N, C-alpha and C positions, 0 to 999 in steps of 0.2 A: 325648654334650652334654646339657645340662640346660637346657629352654627352658620358655617359658610363653606362653598366647595373650596375655598383657599385662604390663606392669610392675607390681608390687605384689603378686605371684602369691606370693611367698616364695622365689625362684631363690636370691636369695645366701643365706638361711638353711640351705636344703637342700644346695646347693653345698657349704658350709662343711662342714655337719655330714656329709657323706656324704664328704670328702674324710679328715676325722677320723676317722670311723666306720671306712674301707677302710685308713686307714693303721695304726689299732690293730689290723685284723684280720690285719695282715702285710705289705700290701701296698707298694709304693713307688710315690707317686702323684703324678703331675706334674700342676699345677694352672694354669689357663689361662682369662681373661675374653675373651670377644668384644667388641669397641671400644676404646675410647680410657678408660676408666673406669682412675684411678689408686687408687681406695680397695680396692674389693671385692679386689684381688690381695692386698692387705695381710693381710686376714682368711683367704683361701686360703692363705697362706704360713703363718701360725700353723698351721693346721691340718695341711698338711704337711709343716713341718719344711725347707721349702725356699722359693725364691721364686714369687711366684704371675708369671706374664707374660701378655701382651696377645697376641690375634691381631686384628688389624683392615685389614681389606684397603682400607680408605680409606686409611689412613695410610701405610701399606707396600707398597700393590698385591697384587691377588689370588694373583699368583705367587710370591709369598715366605710367604704363610700357611702351607702345607705345609712346608717348609727351617726357617721357625721353629719351629714344632710338633714336628718329629723333633728339631731342637735341643734344645728344652726337656723331651721325655720321656726324654734318656738316661740310663740308670741307673733307668729306672724300669720298672716292670710295667703299670700303669694311668694312664691321664688322666682327667681331669674338666675338662669345661669349661662355666664358667657362660656362660650365651649374654647377651643384651642387650634390653631390653624385650621386646616381642613377638616371637616366632619368626620371621616375614616383615618385620618393621619394620626399618628400615635409613635409609639417607640419602634424603631426600625428592628424587625427580627426576619433575619434572612431563611429561616425554616418556618416563617408564619404560613398558614392555610387558611384559616378563618378570615374574613374580610375584616372582623373589626380588630383592630391594632390594641397592644395593650396600651391603655392611657388615653384612647382617643376619645373626642368628645362621643361619639357613636356608641362608644363602651359605657361612659359614664350613664348618657340616654338612656339605655338599655337596662342599666342598673337600676336608674330611679322608675323606669316606666315613664319617661315624662316625654311628649310631642317634643318636636324639633320644627323651629321655624328657622328658614334657611334666608340670611341674609346675602344677595346678590348684589355685586357691583355690575351695575348696568352697562357701564360705557362699554362700548363696540357690542354690544348684543342687540340681536332683533329675535326672526322669528325661529331661528336656532336655539333660541333659551329653553323651548320645550324640550329639545333632546336631551339638554344638560338637566333639567331636572326632571324629566323620565328616569335619567340611569340615576340620579343619586336617590329617585323615590323607589326605587326597584333592585339596588345593588345588595343590600341587607332586607329579608323580611322583618327582622327584628326592631327595626327602626321606624318610627312612626312619622313621617312628614305633615306637620297639620297645616304649614300654609309659608308662602314666600314674603318677604319684605324687599322690595328694589329699594337699591341703594344709587344714588347720584345717579339721578333720572335727567335726562339732557333736557326733554321739552315734554309740552303737554301730548304731542305725537306718539314722541317714543314711550311718552308711559301707555298709551292706547295700544301700541303695537306689543309691548311687554306684556301686558294683563290679555291679552289674546292668546298669546303664546303659555301662558301658565293655563288658562282656561282649559286649551287642548288636552293637557294632562292631568286635569282637574286638582289643580291645586289653586286655593284663594289667596289672594294679594290681601296680606292683612296692612299692608303699610307701602307707599313710594316716597322717597324722599328726593328732595330735588339735590342738584351739587352745590356744596356749600363749602368751595376751598379754604375760607376763614377758619375753619372748625379743623385744619391740619397743618398745623405748625410744625418745624424741626423737631425730631427726637433726639436722645441721645445714643451713646454707641452700646447700650443695652435695651433701647425701646424707648418708652415713655419715659419724660422724668417724672418720679413720684410727685403725686399730688400736695404730699406735706412740704416739699421745695419749692411750691409756688402758693401755697398759703390764698390767699384771696383771689389770684389770678385763677386758680384750679376752681374754687369755688363759682367764679363767674363764668368758667366754660364748661363746667356741668350743668349750670342753670342754663345754658345756651343750647346744649345738646338735649335736656329736659323740655326747651320751648320746641325743638326741632320736631323730635317725636310726637310730644303731646299735639302737634298741629298735621301731623302727615301719618301718623299710624292710627287702627283702629282699636282704642284701647279695652273697649267692651268686648270685640272680638278675641283680643289676647287674655283676658281675664278668664271669658268663657272655656278656652282652648287649656288654660294651665289646668294640670292634674297630674298626679303622682299614683304610682299601683305601688310605691315604697311601702314595706309595712317593717314591722320590728320596735323594738327598743331603742330610744337615743342613746348615743354616746353620750358617755359620764365620765368627766375627770377624773371626781372622787370614787367611781367605779372601776376605772382605770388603774388608777395608784391601789386601790385596796386588794385588787386582783393582785398586782404584783407583790405586793408585802405577803398577801397567803401565800402565792406560790413560791417565795424565796424564806419562808418562815423558817427557822432553824429545827433539826432535828434533833442533833447533839451539837456539844461542841467539837470542833475541829481540832486534833492537837498534832503538831511539828511531826511526831513519830508515828503518826496514822497514816495508810496506803494513800496516795494521792496518784491520778491517773495521768500518765506522760501520754498525750494525744499526738502519735506522730502524724507529719503530714507526706507520708510517702503515697503511692497510685494507690494502694488498697485501703488507706486511710485506718488501718487497724489500730487496737490499743494494745498498750501493756503497760504493767505496773511498774511502780519505782517507788523508793523512800529515799527523796533527797532530805539532806540534814537540814538546811535552811529552804523555807518556800521562797523561791525567786521571781521578779518579776516575769510574765510567761511573755512570748516573743513568737511571731511567726515570720517567715520571710514573703516578700511580695512575689516571688516565683511562685508562691502556692495560692495564689487566689484565682479565682474563674474568670476568664476573659467577659467583658461588659460588652455592651450594645448600646452604643451611641447613639440618640436619638435628637432630633432638633428641638428647639421650643419654638413657642411663639412669639415673635419681637411684633410688638402691639401695632397696629398701624396707623393708630390717630393718636395726636400727643395735641390735646387742645387747651392748652395754656401758655400762661406769660410769666412774666418776671417778677410779681410781685409777691409778699408770703404773708398770710395769716392762717388763722385756723385750718387744720383740715385733718381727717380720719383716714387712717391708711394702713388697711388689715389689724384693725385695732389700735393704732397708734394715732394718738392725738399729739399735735405740737403746735400749738397757739402762739404766737407770737404778742396778741393781745388779749386783755380778760376779757374772752369769750369761750363758753362751754362747749368742748366739745366730747365726743362718743368716742371711748377707749374700751374696748373689751365688754362694753354694758356701763363702763365707770362714767360717768361724766368729769369734765377737768376743766379748769380754767387757767387762767394767768400765765404764768412760766411753766408751770406742771404738764408733763408729759407721763402719757402711759401707753407703753408698746408692749407687743409680742415677738418673739423670736422663734426660730426654727428647733428641732428635736431630733428624734430619733425614728428608726426604722426597725421592723424586728429582726432581734438576732436569731443563727442558727448554733444553737451548743451542743458538744457532744455528748451524749450519755454513757455512763458508765459500762452499758451492755454492748456497748460495739457498734451503736449505729447512730441515728442523727435525731435530736431532738427537736422538732421544728416549736420553738416559741410562739413566733409571728410570722407575719409577712405571708407572701402568696406564692413563691417563685421555684427556685432552684432546688434540686435535690441532693446535689454532689456538695460535701463540705468543702473541699478543697480539689483544686486542678492542675496538674503539671508534676514535674518531678520535684521528689522530697529534696529537702536539704538540711532542715531542721528542724526540730518538734519543740512542743511548748506544754507546760506542765498546768492542769486545771486540778484543784481538789475533788477530792473525791465527795462529790455532789449527795450520794446517800448518806452521807455523813453530817454534811453541813451544807446544804444549798444556800443558806444565807451567807456565809463566808465566800462562796466563789462568784456569788451575783453582785457582792460588794454593797449590799444591803443590810445596815444596823439594826439590831433589833433590841428595844427597851428591856424585853423579857418574854418570856416564851408564852405569854397569854396569846391566845386567839386574835388575829390583828383586827381593828376596827372595832375594838373593844377600847377599854381606860388606856391602853399601853400607846396609842396613837388616834389621835382626831382627824379624820378626813374632811375635807371640803373649808378647811378655815385654816386663817394663818397667823393666827392669834399667838403670840409667843414664839414664834417658830422664828428661825434665821433669817437676816433681812438679804436678799437677792438683790444687788444692782443691776437693771438691764438698762443699757444705752439705746435711746430713743434721738430725736432729733432730727435735723436735717440729712446727717450722714449717717445715719443706720436705719434706715426707712424697712427693710425686710424682714419679713417675719409672719408666722403664723399664731392667729390669734389662740388657738389650742395650746399652745408653747406655756404663756403666763398661765392658764388655766389649771393645767399639770400642775406648774411649780407648785401654785396654791393649795390645790388640792391635796399635795404631798408635803404640805406643812409650811411652806416659806411664805415671807412676807416680801411680796414684789416691789420694789420702790424705782420707778423710773427716771431716769437723768438726762442732760444734754452734753455731751461730752466736748460740745463747742463751747458752752461757757460755765458748766456748773461744777460743782467739786462732787466727790465721791459721797454718794449718801451715808449719814451718818450709822455707823452699826453693823456696815456691810460686811459679811461672811462669804461673799461668793459674787462673783461677777460674769455676767452674760453680755457678748458683746456680738451682736447680731450682722446680718449682710447691711447693704447699702453701696453708697456712693464715697467713701471716704477720699478719693483721690479728686472730687471737685472741691472738698473744702480742707484739703490738708493742711493751706496755712492756718487757718482758721482753728484745724486742730494743734497744730503745734502751739499756738498763741496760748493755748492755756495748758501751761508748762506746768504749773501746779498739780493738776490732775496726773499727765503723763509720769510725772517723778513718782507721785503714791502709787500709782497702778504698777510701775514697776519693783518699789520697794515689796508692796505687798504680795506679787506675784513669787519674788524670790522669797519671802517668808511663808510660802505656800498656801495664798490663797486661791482656792479654787475656781476656776476661770474657763468659760466655755466661747470661743471664739468662733465665729464663723464668716469667711471671706472678707468683709470688711472690718470685722474683729482682726482676725490674722493681720491684717494691713497693719492697723492701731499698734499691734504687737512687736513690730518690726523697730528697727532702730530708725529707719527714713522712710519715708513715701515721697516719692517725686523731690527728692532733696531737703525734705522738709522733717524735722527731726521727731519721731514718735516714742514709744513707750520705751524701746530698747531690751524688751521681754525676750526678744526671738534673736538669735544672731544670724541677721538676714537684712535686705533692704529691700524695696518693693519701688517698682515704677511702673508707669502707663504702658502697656505693650502693643506690640504692632497688630495684634491679631484676637478675635473672640475667640473662648475658650468656653463650650457651651455642652450638655448632653448628658444624659443620665449615667450614675455609674453603681456595677455592682461591687461596692469597697468589700473588705476585710481589713478589722482591726489588726495591727502589727504589735501592739503590745497593751499591757493595761493602762488604763488611765481612769480619770473620775466618772467618765461617761458608759466608757466600753471596756470589754476584756478581751483578750488575744483570744483570734481567730472567730468572733462574733461576725456575723453579714449583718451589712449594712446596704440597703440603696439609698443612693443620695443625689444632687445633682449640682454640676458645677455651670458658673456663669457669672463669666468676669472678661474684662480686656486688660487688667493688671500681670504682673508677673514678678517673683522673687528671683533676686539676684545674690551673690555669694551668701548662699542659704545655711552655711554652717554644718554642724555636726548634731545636730540636736534627733533623736530617735525619732521616725516617721508615725506617723498617726495612722495613715490608711495603705493600702495595697491594692492594685487591680490590674488588669489587662487592657491597654488601651485599644483601638479600634482595628488598629494593625498588628495587633499581640504584643506589641512592647509592652516590657515592665514598667510600673508607675508605682512609685514612693511619694507621698504627697502627705501634708502636714506637718505638724511638731510636736511633742510631748516634752513638756519642761514641768519639774517639780510636779505641782496640780494643775497644770495649765496644759488645756487641749485645744491646739488651733488648725483649722483648717480650712481652704477653699470649698470644701463640699458644704451643702446645704442639705439638711436633712427635716425629717417631718416628724414633729413629736408622738402623735397620734398613732403612728405605725406602731410604736413599741415604748411605752411609758417607763420603761426600766431604768434606762439612763437618765432621765430626769429624775429619778427617785435616786439614781447613785449619787445624782450632783448635789442634789437636797442633803443627802445623808454627809457626804462630804463637806457640807458648809455647816452643817451643825457640829460634825468632829472640828473642826477650825473652829467654830463659835467655842466649843469647850475649851480649848487648849491657848487662845489667843486671846489678847485684851483688844478687841475689833475697834477702829478708829471712829 
């Protein structure tokens, strides 16, 4: 685990260079990043030659961190995990009593049973470094510091003084890097500029980081130190999808004249039965959501790239400009082809017919709703048809995993188009894996220059930096028109952040798809933090009342947002009510980033929606 006392210490440079140097030395290295960051894993992926992955206990639940880690290390003999912010920094909780904050590097290190290598920015440090190291080494007995790497050391004498300070507290110095200002070039408003947008320049920067670490870090000592006590089965996308379908297998057909449960959103969250004449879409109000605790995220400290652009591997997204193979979620692609992954879901809470709360997944809150009740929503009696309530279609009542559904294969399944390229670089590798496991064929395309893939029955528009490419996106007018027309015909669309912007009427004055009755512009301030959100209405991904842990990370804002139903509701850090996102036909568009591994149910629902669309439309 590569950690630091604070942000800006050089974790990204060190971790990326270490991954590359260990790979150059003959190791097969699995790269990881703690937290929701999409950008650092792109540089990790370039260095490792395989997709970088995220380990975020807040978004996926602490119980899934080890399985996801073991999934990501398959075929490797070493893993390098870059931490987030300072070692003990995580989600801010005013009631926290434990020293390890949720989502912190320390929490993940403890879950993995991995030693921590502390990267210290040596500028301004002398003998007092010993006191700082002593504090970090003794603050939490569950965290084991394996050594120190000194970064930005000013001179040979400076190095000697710092090594003596480390020796006073019994911590070995595993490396000492000189100051290299040429590696620290300006970054963008959300941190590092994604590697995919820099291509050959990013590749050259990663090579420079690799050279630096190889020359100044004891790689043999690092390899000897590396060890994880984590055990258990790896996460498997096919197993995750199979579990979803087994859990939602229908017991009996639900008819409109059978009882449904009307779940009120009052203080007592009591249940009462009702028999509506027609099953209507379920909604809840944003007043009835649990307040969220916003937390900062690590804005990476080093951007070691310049302005060229050739192949890059970014969180499983390969976007080559020339015919050079790239690794994308384990698949080599070349030429103008791209392969991408995007975001997903976190475990919902659903109300059980018995009047309590059924925890389908996740790791946190116990209250379904908080606040005063003003409206209720209706859910079918799950004892009659869990499948109907979940939004999962079933071809027969046979046991799932048998002849009625093949897991882990996309042959013959619906085609889901996934946006990639320089404008859509934010995604998690597990999303594509889950879509494929649920039976979809995922085809990645670049909205800057491509048409919609032939036969697309669904569209995933992940996050990224469309504001940096608005003119070029607008220039591909044929694609924008196609997306707008298909959205109005009911094409299932999952759009997050950059995807939301793509679906607006305009972005910074450039015409977009016009699916949403809104315009977007670059804003005056950064919006970021974790959110405890509640789905306010049914959609192709979520059911009203389901809880989601997500993350916002954007500098744009919507203006003239129209009257479409909101997707999410939550309470802001000051208690203010927030309604966010838009639901139109089968479009789910939001600024909120979610992680698919937290709960594959939403991904399975989306694939089911694309199957239904393909069955009723002549797909283009």
